[in-house]
N, C-alpha and C positions, 0 to 999 in steps of 0.2 A: 782590383779591376774596375773599370768604369761601368756605369749603367749600360752604355751602348755595347761594351764588350760582353757584359753578362747577357744581354739580350741576344747578341749574335751567337754566343756559346749555347744558350738555351735553345734557340731555333735549330742549331746544328744537332743538339742532343735529341730533340723531339723527332727529327727526321731519321735518326738512326734506329729508332725503336718502333715496334708495332704499336699503333695507337689503340686506345680503348674505344671500341665501337659501341659498347654498351657499358653502363655504370659498373656492373659486376666484374667487368674485365679489369678494372683498376685494382681491386683486391687481389685477384689472381696474379696480375703482373707484379704487384708489390711483393707477394710471397716469393714468386720466382726470382725476381731481381734482387731483393734484399738477401735471400738465402745464398745467392751467387756472389754477394759482396759488390754488386753493381750499383754504386752510388749514383752515377749519371742516369741509369735506367730508372731508379726510384724517383729521383728529382724530376724526371720527365713526366711524371704522373700528376704534377701540381701546376696550377695556374701561376703566373709570374708573381702575383701579390698574395698568394695563399697564406693561410695561418695554420701553424702546427702547434698543438698543445703539448709540446715536449721541449725540454726536459719537464718532468712533472711540476705542475704549479706555475709554469712559465708559458709565454707565447713566443713563438719563433715566426717572424713575418718575412715573406719574400723568399724566392727560390735560392738566392745567394746564401741566406742564413740557414734555410732548411738544408741546403747541401752541406754546410759546415756541421750541422747536427748529425747527419747521416754518415759523413766521413768518420766522425768519432765513434758513433754507435756501431757501424758495420765493421770497423776495425777490431771490435771485440769478438767477432765471429759468432754473434748471437744467432740462434736458430729461431725462425718465426714459423709458427704453426697455428692453425685455426680452421674453423668451419665458416666458409663464406655464406652469409645470409642473403636471401633475395633482397634486392634493393626496393625501396619505397620511392616511387616516382610521382612527380607532379610537373608535367610539362618538361621544361628544360632544366629542372633541378631534381636531384635524386639523393636519398640518404643511403649510404652503403655501410655495411658492418661485417665484422668478422668476430666470432666468439671463440674463446679459448678457456680452458679450465680456470675458473675464478675471476675472469675478466672479459672485456669485449672492447672492440674499437667502434667508433662511429665517425663517419665522414660525410661531408656534403660535397656532391659532385655537380658540375654544371656542364651542360652541353655547349660545345664550342660552335662557332660559325661554320666550321667545316664538317659538323656532324659528329665529331669525336667528343669524348668526355675527359675532364680533368677535375681533380680535387681542388676545392677552394678553401675548405676547412677540414682539418684532420685532428680528431681527439683519439690518440692511440691507446688510451687507458681510461675507460669510463669509470671503473670501480677502484682504481688505485692511484 
C-alpha cells in the first residue's frame, strides 16, 4: 500500500475508535482491544511514525510495520493482563506503564493538536 493509502486507512481507523482523552486511556484501550483481537484498534493508539520495541531486541517503526507485528502477535490469541500505573506527565508528554508479574511496559505518549493522546514510543517488555 502506498504511503498515502496508509495515511487514509489510518485516519479512517482513528475515527472508528474512542480516542484517548488522557494518557492512561491508552493502556486501558490497549488491553481491551488487544484481548479482543482488534489489530486496527490497537494500531489506532500510535502516532504515524511511532517506534515499538518489539519483537524483543528490535525496533519496529511506523504504523504500517507496527500493524504487521500485531497481526502476527494477536493471531496467537495471547491474553494481556496487568495493572495500569498512573502516568507521569510533563506538559504534552506523558510516560505510561502497565505492570504484570515479572515484567512491565513503558510508553511515551504525546498530546495531539486535537487534545487526544497517542503513543510515540512503546517498550512492551522492560525486563525481558
